PDB file with SEQRES, HELIX, SHEET and CRYST1 records, atoms N, CA, C and O in Angstrom:
SEQRES   1 A   68  MET GLY LEU PHE THR ASP HIS PRO ARG SER VAL GLY GLU          
SEQRES   2 A   68  THR TYR LEU GLN HIS LEU ALA MET ALA THR SER PHE ALA          
SEQRES   3 A   68  LEU ARG LEU PHE THR GLY SER ILE CYS CYS LEU LEU HIS          
SEQRES   4 A   68  ALA LEU PHE PRO PHE LEU PHE GLU ARG THR GLY SER ARG          
SEQRES   5 A   68  ILE VAL ALA GLU LEU HIS ASP ARG MET VAL ALA ASN ARG          
SEQRES   6 A   68  GLN ARG ARG                                                  
HELIX    1 AA1 GLY A    2  SER A   10  1                                   9    
HELIX    2 AA2 TYR A   15  LEU A   41  1                                  27    
HELIX    3 AA3 THR A   49  HIS A   58  1                                  10    
HELIX    4 AA4 ASP A   59  ALA A   63  3                                   5    
HELIX    5 AA5 ASN A   64  ARG A   67  1                                   4    
CRYST1    1.000    1.000    1.000  90.00  90.00  90.00 P 1           1          
ATOM      1  N   MET A   1       6.060  18.736  17.133  1.00  0.00           N  
ATOM      2  CA  MET A   1       6.822  17.686  16.472  1.00  0.00           C  
ATOM      3  C   MET A   1       6.135  16.332  16.628  1.00  0.00           C  
ATOM      4  O   MET A   1       6.260  15.464  15.764  1.00  0.00           O  
ATOM      5  N   GLY A   2       5.414  16.156  17.725  1.00  0.00           N  
ATOM      6  CA  GLY A   2       4.736  14.893  17.969  1.00  0.00           C  
ATOM      7  C   GLY A   2       3.732  14.536  16.885  1.00  0.00           C  
ATOM      8  O   GLY A   2       3.488  13.357  16.631  1.00  0.00           O  
ATOM      9  N   LEU A   3       3.150  15.537  16.248  1.00  0.00           N  
ATOM     10  CA  LEU A   3       2.207  15.266  15.160  1.00  0.00           C  
ATOM     11  C   LEU A   3       2.870  14.486  14.033  1.00  0.00           C  
ATOM     12  O   LEU A   3       2.217  13.695  13.352  1.00  0.00           O  
ATOM     13  N   PHE A   4       4.160  14.706  13.835  1.00  0.00           N  
ATOM     14  CA  PHE A   4       4.889  14.048  12.763  1.00  0.00           C  
ATOM     15  C   PHE A   4       5.568  12.746  13.189  1.00  0.00           C  
ATOM     16  O   PHE A   4       5.954  11.944  12.338  1.00  0.00           O  
ATOM     17  N   THR A   5       5.717  12.531  14.491  1.00  0.00           N  
ATOM     18  CA  THR A   5       6.494  11.372  14.935  1.00  0.00           C  
ATOM     19  C   THR A   5       5.708  10.351  15.748  1.00  0.00           C  
ATOM     20  O   THR A   5       6.134   9.200  15.849  1.00  0.00           O  
ATOM     21  N   ASP A   6       4.579  10.735  16.327  1.00  0.00           N  
ATOM     22  CA  ASP A   6       3.845   9.807  17.197  1.00  0.00           C  
ATOM     23  C   ASP A   6       3.378   8.559  16.450  1.00  0.00           C  
ATOM     24  O   ASP A   6       3.658   7.439  16.876  1.00  0.00           O  
ATOM     25  N   HIS A   7       2.677   8.748  15.350  1.00  0.00           N  
ATOM     26  CA  HIS A   7       2.178   7.583  14.614  1.00  0.00           C  
ATOM     27  C   HIS A   7       3.313   6.737  14.041  1.00  0.00           C  
ATOM     28  O   HIS A   7       3.305   5.521  14.232  1.00  0.00           O  
ATOM     29  N   PRO A   8       4.290   7.326  13.347  1.00  0.00           N  
ATOM     30  CA  PRO A   8       5.387   6.485  12.855  1.00  0.00           C  
ATOM     31  C   PRO A   8       6.052   5.672  13.973  1.00  0.00           C  
ATOM     32  O   PRO A   8       6.364   4.496  13.786  1.00  0.00           O  
ATOM     33  N   ARG A   9       6.264   6.293  15.121  1.00  0.00           N  
ATOM     34  CA  ARG A   9       6.859   5.583  16.259  1.00  0.00           C  
ATOM     35  C   ARG A   9       5.968   4.425  16.698  1.00  0.00           C  
ATOM     36  O   ARG A   9       6.467   3.361  17.062  1.00  0.00           O  
ATOM     37  N   SER A  10       4.647   4.629  16.664  1.00  0.00           N  
ATOM     38  CA  SER A  10       3.720   3.585  17.119  1.00  0.00           C  
ATOM     39  C   SER A  10       3.743   2.348  16.229  1.00  0.00           C  
ATOM     40  O   SER A  10       3.332   1.268  16.653  1.00  0.00           O  
ATOM     41  N   VAL A  11       4.227   2.504  14.987  1.00  0.00           N  
ATOM     42  CA  VAL A  11       4.336   1.352  14.091  1.00  0.00           C  
ATOM     43  C   VAL A  11       5.789   0.943  13.865  1.00  0.00           C  
ATOM     44  O   VAL A  11       6.096   0.189  12.942  1.00  0.00           O  
ATOM     45  N   GLY A  12       6.677   1.449  14.717  1.00  0.00           N  
ATOM     46  CA  GLY A  12       8.073   1.035  14.688  1.00  0.00           C  
ATOM     47  C   GLY A  12       8.892   1.633  13.555  1.00  0.00           C  
ATOM     48  O   GLY A  12       9.829   1.005  13.062  1.00  0.00           O  
ATOM     49  N   GLU A  13       8.540   2.848  13.141  1.00  0.00           N  
ATOM     50  CA  GLU A  13       9.262   3.496  12.064  1.00  0.00           C  
ATOM     51  C   GLU A  13       9.655   4.917  12.464  1.00  0.00           C  
ATOM     52  O   GLU A  13       9.042   5.523  13.342  1.00  0.00           O  
ATOM     53  N   THR A  14      10.687   5.433  11.802  1.00  0.00           N  
ATOM     54  CA  THR A  14      10.998   6.848  11.937  1.00  0.00           C  
ATOM     55  C   THR A  14      10.078   7.613  10.991  1.00  0.00           C  
ATOM     56  O   THR A  14       9.348   7.014  10.201  1.00  0.00           O  
ATOM     57  N   TYR A  15      10.117   8.932  11.079  1.00  0.00           N  
ATOM     58  CA  TYR A  15       9.298   9.743  10.179  1.00  0.00           C  
ATOM     59  C   TYR A  15       9.663   9.467   8.717  1.00  0.00           C  
ATOM     60  O   TYR A  15       8.780   9.286   7.879  1.00  0.00           O  
ATOM     61  N   LEU A  16      10.965   9.435   8.414  1.00  0.00           N  
ATOM     62  CA  LEU A  16      11.388   9.219   7.033  1.00  0.00           C  
ATOM     63  C   LEU A  16      11.069   7.810   6.541  1.00  0.00           C  
ATOM     64  O   LEU A  16      10.701   7.630   5.380  1.00  0.00           O  
ATOM     65  N   GLN A  17      11.205   6.813   7.411  1.00  0.00           N  
ATOM     66  CA  GLN A  17      10.821   5.452   7.028  1.00  0.00           C  
ATOM     67  C   GLN A  17       9.329   5.390   6.731  1.00  0.00           C  
ATOM     68  O   GLN A  17       8.905   4.764   5.760  1.00  0.00           O  
ATOM     69  N   HIS A  18       8.539   6.044   7.575  1.00  0.00           N  
ATOM     70  CA  HIS A  18       7.092   6.054   7.382  1.00  0.00           C  
ATOM     71  C   HIS A  18       6.724   6.798   6.097  1.00  0.00           C  
ATOM     72  O   HIS A  18       5.830   6.370   5.366  1.00  0.00           O  
ATOM     73  N   LEU A  19       7.394   7.884   5.826  1.00  0.00           N  
ATOM     74  CA  LEU A  19       7.170   8.637   4.594  1.00  0.00           C  
ATOM     75  C   LEU A  19       7.426   7.758   3.376  1.00  0.00           C  
ATOM     76  O   LEU A  19       6.625   7.730   2.441  1.00  0.00           O  
ATOM     77  N   ALA A  20       8.537   7.047   3.392  1.00  0.00           N  
ATOM     78  CA  ALA A  20       8.883   6.170   2.268  1.00  0.00           C  
ATOM     79  C   ALA A  20       7.877   5.036   2.125  1.00  0.00           C  
ATOM     80  O   ALA A  20       7.445   4.728   1.014  1.00  0.00           O  
ATOM     81  N   MET A  21       7.503   4.414   3.233  1.00  0.00           N  
ATOM     82  CA  MET A  21       6.559   3.301   3.189  1.00  0.00           C  
ATOM     83  C   MET A  21       5.186   3.765   2.703  1.00  0.00           C  
ATOM     84  O   MET A  21       4.582   3.128   1.840  1.00  0.00           O  
ATOM     85  N   ALA A  22       4.698   4.867   3.254  1.00  0.00           N  
ATOM     86  CA  ALA A  22       3.382   5.369   2.860  1.00  0.00           C  
ATOM     87  C   ALA A  22       3.375   5.800   1.395  1.00  0.00           C  
ATOM     88  O   ALA A  22       2.382   5.607   0.693  1.00  0.00           O  
ATOM     89  N   THR A  23       4.467   6.376   0.942  1.00  0.00           N  
ATOM     90  CA  THR A  23       4.563   6.772  -0.465  1.00  0.00           C  
ATOM     91  C   THR A  23       4.563   5.551  -1.371  1.00  0.00           C  
ATOM     92  O   THR A  23       3.923   5.558  -2.423  1.00  0.00           O  
ATOM     93  N   SER A  24       5.270   4.512  -0.977  1.00  0.00           N  
ATOM     94  CA  SER A  24       5.282   3.292  -1.799  1.00  0.00           C  
ATOM     95  C   SER A  24       3.898   2.665  -1.849  1.00  0.00           C  
ATOM     96  O   SER A  24       3.496   2.142  -2.889  1.00  0.00           O  
ATOM     97  N   PHE A  25       3.158   2.709  -0.736  1.00  0.00           N  
ATOM     98  CA  PHE A  25       1.781   2.201  -0.725  1.00  0.00           C  
ATOM     99  C   PHE A  25       0.898   3.036  -1.644  1.00  0.00           C  
ATOM    100  O   PHE A  25       0.091   2.491  -2.398  1.00  0.00           O  
ATOM    101  N   ALA A  26       1.049   4.343  -1.583  1.00  0.00           N  
ATOM    102  CA  ALA A  26       0.231   5.232  -2.416  1.00  0.00           C  
ATOM    103  C   ALA A  26       0.467   4.953  -3.899  1.00  0.00           C  
ATOM    104  O   ALA A  26      -0.477   4.922  -4.688  1.00  0.00           O  
ATOM    105  N   LEU A  27       1.725   4.751  -4.271  1.00  0.00           N  
ATOM    106  CA  LEU A  27       2.037   4.485  -5.673  1.00  0.00           C  
ATOM    107  C   LEU A  27       1.467   3.146  -6.126  1.00  0.00           C  
ATOM    108  O   LEU A  27       0.956   3.029  -7.239  1.00  0.00           O  
ATOM    109  N   ARG A  28       1.555   2.132  -5.257  1.00  0.00           N  
ATOM    110  CA  ARG A  28       0.978   0.815  -5.604  1.00  0.00           C  
ATOM    111  C   ARG A  28      -0.542   0.905  -5.693  1.00  0.00           C  
ATOM    112  O   ARG A  28      -1.144   0.310  -6.588  1.00  0.00           O  
ATOM    113  N   LEU A  29      -1.170   1.641  -4.779  1.00  0.00           N  
ATOM    114  CA  LEU A  29      -2.620   1.813  -4.835  1.00  0.00           C  
ATOM    115  C   LEU A  29      -3.031   2.553  -6.101  1.00  0.00           C  
ATOM    116  O   LEU A  29      -4.030   2.203  -6.729  1.00  0.00           O  
ATOM    117  N   PHE A  30      -2.269   3.569  -6.477  1.00  0.00           N  
ATOM    118  CA  PHE A  30      -2.549   4.306  -7.697  1.00  0.00           C  
ATOM    119  C   PHE A  30      -2.453   3.380  -8.909  1.00  0.00           C  
ATOM    120  O   PHE A  30      -3.325   3.393  -9.777  1.00  0.00           O  
ATOM    121  N   THR A  31      -1.399   2.584  -8.961  1.00  0.00           N  
ATOM    122  CA  THR A  31      -1.239   1.621 -10.046  1.00  0.00           C  
ATOM    123  C   THR A  31      -2.417   0.652 -10.079  1.00  0.00           C  
ATOM    124  O   THR A  31      -2.975   0.378 -11.141  1.00  0.00           O  
ATOM    125  N   GLY A  32      -2.790   0.137  -8.912  1.00  0.00           N  
ATOM    126  CA  GLY A  32      -3.916  -0.793  -8.830  1.00  0.00           C  
ATOM    127  C   GLY A  32      -5.225  -0.157  -9.278  1.00  0.00           C  
ATOM    128  O   GLY A  32      -6.036  -0.796  -9.950  1.00  0.00           O  
ATOM    129  N   SER A  33      -5.427   1.096  -8.906  1.00  0.00           N  
ATOM    130  CA  SER A  33      -6.675   1.760  -9.287  1.00  0.00           C  
ATOM    131  C   SER A  33      -6.740   1.981 -10.791  1.00  0.00           C  
ATOM    132  O   SER A  33      -7.807   1.840 -11.388  1.00  0.00           O  
ATOM    133  N   ILE A  34      -5.620   2.325 -11.413  1.00  0.00           N  
ATOM    134  CA  ILE A  34      -5.581   2.486 -12.871  1.00  0.00           C  
ATOM    135  C   ILE A  34      -5.868   1.141 -13.549  1.00  0.00           C  
ATOM    136  O   ILE A  34      -6.623   1.077 -14.519  1.00  0.00           O  
ATOM    137  N   CYS A  35      -5.267   0.085 -13.038  1.00  0.00           N  
ATOM    138  CA  CYS A  35      -5.510  -1.245 -13.601  1.00  0.00           C  
ATOM    139  C   CYS A  35      -6.977  -1.647 -13.454  1.00  0.00           C  
ATOM    140  O   CYS A  35      -7.555  -2.223 -14.376  1.00  0.00           O  
ATOM    141  N   CYS A  36      -7.577  -1.349 -12.310  1.00  0.00           N  
ATOM    142  CA  CYS A  36      -8.991  -1.671 -12.102  1.00  0.00           C  
ATOM    143  C   CYS A  36      -9.885  -0.865 -13.037  1.00  0.00           C  
ATOM    144  O   CYS A  36     -10.863  -1.393 -13.566  1.00  0.00           O  
ATOM    145  N   LEU A  37      -9.563   0.391 -13.242  1.00  0.00           N  
ATOM    146  CA  LEU A  37     -10.335   1.226 -14.156  1.00  0.00           C  
ATOM    147  C   LEU A  37     -10.238   0.694 -15.583  1.00  0.00           C  
ATOM    148  O   LEU A  37     -11.242   0.592 -16.289  1.00  0.00           O  
ATOM    149  N   LEU A  38      -9.021   0.358 -15.995  1.00  0.00           N  
ATOM    150  CA  LEU A  38      -8.858  -0.207 -17.333  1.00  0.00           C  
ATOM    151  C   LEU A  38      -9.579  -1.544 -17.458  1.00  0.00           C  
ATOM    152  O   LEU A  38     -10.157  -1.843 -18.503  1.00  0.00           O  
ATOM    153  N   HIS A  39      -9.548  -2.344 -16.405  1.00  0.00           N  
ATOM    154  CA  HIS A  39     -10.257  -3.624 -16.404  1.00  0.00           C  
ATOM    155  C   HIS A  39     -11.769  -3.405 -16.521  1.00  0.00           C  
ATOM    156  O   HIS A  39     -12.459  -4.172 -17.192  1.00  0.00           O  
ATOM    157  N   ALA A  40     -12.276  -2.366 -15.871  1.00  0.00           N  
ATOM    158  CA  ALA A  40     -13.709  -2.077 -15.966  1.00  0.00           C  
ATOM    159  C   ALA A  40     -14.104  -1.764 -17.409  1.00  0.00           C  
ATOM    160  O   ALA A  40     -15.169  -2.171 -17.872  1.00  0.00           O  
ATOM    161  N   LEU A  41     -13.244  -1.045 -18.104  1.00  0.00           N  
ATOM    162  CA  LEU A  41     -13.527  -0.685 -19.498  1.00  0.00           C  
ATOM    163  C   LEU A  41     -13.238  -1.826 -20.468  1.00  0.00           C  
ATOM    164  O   LEU A  41     -13.953  -2.023 -21.450  1.00  0.00           O  
ATOM    165  N   PHE A  42     -12.183  -2.568 -20.175  1.00  0.00           N  
ATOM    166  CA  PHE A  42     -11.736  -3.663 -21.033  1.00  0.00           C  
ATOM    167  C   PHE A  42     -11.551  -4.905 -20.160  1.00  0.00           C  
ATOM    168  O   PHE A  42     -10.450  -5.153 -19.670  1.00  0.00           O  
ATOM    169  N   PRO A  43     -12.616  -5.688 -19.961  1.00  0.00           N  
ATOM    170  CA  PRO A  43     -12.578  -6.806 -18.999  1.00  0.00           C  
ATOM    171  C   PRO A  43     -11.489  -7.842 -19.248  1.00  0.00           C  
ATOM    172  O   PRO A  43     -11.162  -8.620 -18.352  1.00  0.00           O  
ATOM    173  N   PHE A  44     -10.937  -7.863 -20.425  1.00  0.00           N  
ATOM    174  CA  PHE A  44      -9.892  -8.836 -20.746  1.00  0.00           C  
ATOM    175  C   PHE A  44      -8.510  -8.378 -20.275  1.00  0.00           C  
ATOM    176  O   PHE A  44      -7.549  -9.145 -20.332  1.00  0.00           O  
ATOM    177  N   LEU A  45      -8.410  -7.127 -19.810  1.00  0.00           N  
ATOM    178  CA  LEU A  45      -7.135  -6.611 -19.307  1.00  0.00           C  
ATOM    179  C   LEU A  45      -7.081  -6.675 -17.787  1.00  0.00           C  
ATOM    180  O   LEU A  45      -8.097  -6.480 -17.120  1.00  0.00           O  
ATOM    181  N   PHE A  46      -5.926  -6.942 -17.248  1.00  0.00           N  
ATOM    182  CA  PHE A  46      -5.659  -6.863 -15.798  1.00  0.00           C  
ATOM    183  C   PHE A  46      -6.698  -7.624 -14.970  1.00  0.00           C  
ATOM    184  O   PHE A  46      -7.222  -7.093 -13.990  1.00  0.00           O  
ATOM    185  N   GLU A  47      -6.990  -8.843 -15.356  1.00  0.00           N  
ATOM    186  CA  GLU A  47      -8.045  -9.621 -14.697  1.00  0.00           C  
ATOM    187  C   GLU A  47      -7.775  -9.875 -13.226  1.00  0.00           C  
ATOM    188  O   GLU A  47      -8.718  -9.965 -12.439  1.00  0.00           O  
ATOM    189  N   ARG A  48      -6.537  -9.992 -12.840  1.00  0.00           N  
ATOM    190  CA  ARG A  48      -6.209 -10.300 -11.440  1.00  0.00           C  
ATOM    191  C   ARG A  48      -5.284  -9.279 -10.792  1.00  0.00           C  
ATOM    192  O   ARG A  48      -4.917  -9.425  -9.626  1.00  0.00           O  
ATOM    193  N   THR A  49      -4.915  -8.270 -11.522  1.00  0.00           N  
ATOM    194  CA  THR A  49      -3.907  -7.320 -11.053  1.00  0.00           C  
ATOM    195  C   THR A  49      -4.364  -6.561  -9.817  1.00  0.00           C  
ATOM    196  O   THR A  49      -3.608  -6.450  -8.852  1.00  0.00           O  
ATOM    197  N   GLY A  50      -5.579  -6.038  -9.825  1.00  0.00           N  
ATOM    198  CA  GLY A  50      -6.081  -5.272  -8.680  1.00  0.00           C  
ATOM    199  C   GLY A  50      -6.106  -6.097  -7.407  1.00  0.00           C  
ATOM    200  O   GLY A  50      -5.633  -5.648  -6.363  1.00  0.00           O  
ATOM    201  N   SER A  51      -6.660  -7.310  -7.487  1.00  0.00           N  
ATOM    202  CA  SER A  51      -6.733  -8.147  -6.292  1.00  0.00           C  
ATOM    203  C   SER A  51      -5.346  -8.584  -5.832  1.00  0.00           C  
ATOM    204  O   SER A  51      -5.106  -8.721  -4.632  1.00  0.00           O  
ATOM    205  N   ARG A  52      -4.432  -8.804  -6.777  1.00  0.00           N  
ATOM    206  CA  ARG A  52      -3.060  -9.180  -6.409  1.00  0.00           C  
ATOM    207  C   ARG A  52      -2.361  -8.036  -5.679  1.00  0.00           C  
ATOM    208  O   ARG A  52      -1.646  -8.267  -4.704  1.00  0.00           O  
ATOM    209  N   ILE A  53      -2.560  -6.822  -6.141  1.00  0.00           N  
ATOM    210  CA  ILE A  53      -1.936  -5.668  -5.490  1.00  0.00           C  
ATOM    211  C   ILE A  53      -2.504  -5.478  -4.086  1.00  0.00           C  
ATOM    212  O   ILE A  53      -1.758  -5.198  -3.147  1.00  0.00           O  
ATOM    213  N   VAL A  54      -3.817  -5.629  -3.938  1.00  0.00           N  
ATOM    214  CA  VAL A  54      -4.436  -5.492  -2.617  1.00  0.00           C  
ATOM    215  C   VAL A  54      -3.880  -6.557  -1.670  1.00  0.00           C  
ATOM    216  O   VAL A  54      -3.552  -6.250  -0.524  1.00  0.00           O  
ATOM    217  N   ALA A  55      -3.771  -7.799  -2.133  1.00  0.00           N  
ATOM    218  CA  ALA A  55      -3.236  -8.876  -1.292  1.00  0.00           C  
ATOM    219  C   ALA A  55      -1.780  -8.603  -0.912  1.00  0.00           C  
ATOM    220  O   ALA A  55      -1.373  -8.833   0.227  1.00  0.00           O  
ATOM    221  N   GLU A  56      -1.003  -8.111  -1.876  1.00  0.00           N  
ATOM    222  CA  GLU A  56       0.402  -7.781  -1.615  1.00  0.00           C  
ATOM    223  C   GLU A  56       0.517  -6.670  -0.562  1.00  0.00           C  
ATOM    224  O   GLU A  56       1.329  -6.759   0.358  1.00  0.00           O  
ATOM    225  N   LEU A  57      -0.293  -5.639  -0.707  1.00  0.00           N  
ATOM    226  CA  LEU A  57      -0.246  -4.536   0.260  1.00  0.00           C  
ATOM    227  C   LEU A  57      -0.736  -4.982   1.634  1.00  0.00           C  
ATOM    228  O   LEU A  57      -0.192  -4.561   2.655  1.00  0.00           O  
ATOM    229  N   HIS A  58      -1.753  -5.825   1.661  1.00  0.00           N  
ATOM    230  CA  HIS A  58      -2.229  -6.353   2.945  1.00  0.00           C  
ATOM    231  C   HIS A  58      -1.113  -7.122   3.637  1.00  0.00           C  
ATOM    232  O   HIS A  58      -0.900  -6.978   4.841  1.00  0.00           O  
ATOM    233  N   ASP A  59      -0.405  -7.939   2.868  1.00  0.00           N  
ATOM    234  CA  ASP A  59       0.689  -8.711   3.459  1.00  0.00           C  
ATOM    235  C   ASP A  59       1.770  -7.783   4.000  1.00  0.00           C  
ATOM    236  O   ASP A  59       2.284  -8.006   5.097  1.00  0.00           O  
ATOM    237  N   ARG A  60       2.119  -6.750   3.246  1.00  0.00           N  
ATOM    238  CA  ARG A  60       3.143  -5.804   3.705  1.00  0.00           C  
ATOM    239  C   ARG A  60       2.690  -5.023   4.931  1.00  0.00           C  
ATOM    240  O   ARG A  60       3.484  -4.787   5.842  1.00  0.00           O  
ATOM    241  N   MET A  61       1.430  -4.623   4.966  1.00  0.00           N  
ATOM    242  CA  MET A  61       0.971  -3.743   6.038  1.00  0.00           C  
ATOM    243  C   MET A  61       0.545  -4.505   7.287  1.00  0.00           C  
ATOM    244  O   MET A  61       0.919  -4.129   8.398  1.00  0.00           O  
ATOM    245  N   VAL A  62      -0.221  -5.552   7.121  1.00  0.00           N  
ATOM    246  CA  VAL A  62      -0.831  -6.212   8.273  1.00  0.00           C  
ATOM    247  C   VAL A  62      -0.071  -7.470   8.673  1.00  0.00           C  
ATOM    248  O   VAL A  62       0.384  -7.581   9.812  1.00  0.00           O  
ATOM    249  N   ALA A  63       0.070  -8.407   7.761  1.00  0.00           N  
ATOM    250  CA  ALA A  63       0.654  -9.693   8.105  1.00  0.00           C  
ATOM    251  C   ALA A  63       2.108  -9.541   8.567  1.00  0.00           C  
ATOM    252  O   ALA A  63       2.495 -10.117   9.583  1.00  0.00           O  
ATOM    253  N   ASN A  64       2.905  -8.779   7.839  1.00  0.00           N  
ATOM    254  CA  ASN A  64       4.316  -8.601   8.232  1.00  0.00           C  
ATOM    255  C   ASN A  64       4.440  -7.857   9.547  1.00  0.00           C  
ATOM    256  O   ASN A  64       5.329  -8.169  10.339  1.00  0.00           O  
ATOM    257  N   ARG A  65       3.588  -6.894   9.803  1.00  0.00           N  
ATOM    258  CA  ARG A  65       3.668  -6.139  11.049  1.00  0.00           C  
ATOM    259  C   ARG A  65       3.345  -7.045  12.240  1.00  0.00           C  
ATOM    260  O   ARG A  65       3.944  -6.895  13.305  1.00  0.00           O  
ATOM    261  N   GLN A  66       2.403  -7.985  12.074  1.00  0.00           N  
ATOM    262  CA  GLN A  66       2.042  -8.882  13.168  1.00  0.00           C  
ATOM    263  C   GLN A  66       3.163  -9.853  13.472  1.00  0.00           C  
ATOM    264  O   GLN A  66       3.273 -10.328  14.602  1.00  0.00           O  
ATOM    265  N   ARG A  67       4.004 -10.162  12.485  1.00  0.00           N  
ATOM    266  CA  ARG A  67       5.105 -11.101  12.694  1.00  0.00           C  
ATOM    267  C   ARG A  67       6.255 -10.492  13.466  1.00  0.00           C  
ATOM    268  O   ARG A  67       7.071 -11.215  14.038  1.00  0.00           O  
ATOM    269  N   ARG A  68       6.333  -9.146  13.489  1.00  0.00           N  
ATOM    270  CA  ARG A  68       7.458  -8.479  14.187  1.00  0.00           C  
ATOM    271  C   ARG A  68       7.408  -8.704  15.666  1.00  0.00           C  
ATOM    272  O   ARG A  68       8.272  -8.217  16.394  1.00  0.00           O  
TER     273      ARG A  68                                                      
END                                                                             
């Protein structure tokens, strides 16, 4: 059971909280990657979307955790 609970506990989350948080990050990363791919093909699209998503995720993952 420790394989499923040790890491979530180390970041102050339950297994289900960690599952939800990691899933939300994965979906945002997927969205960002699609936007970056489209931007690569069509430079006039999503000019700042990828970097904005990365900054948003960094704030959620690193900056907010340090404030706790």
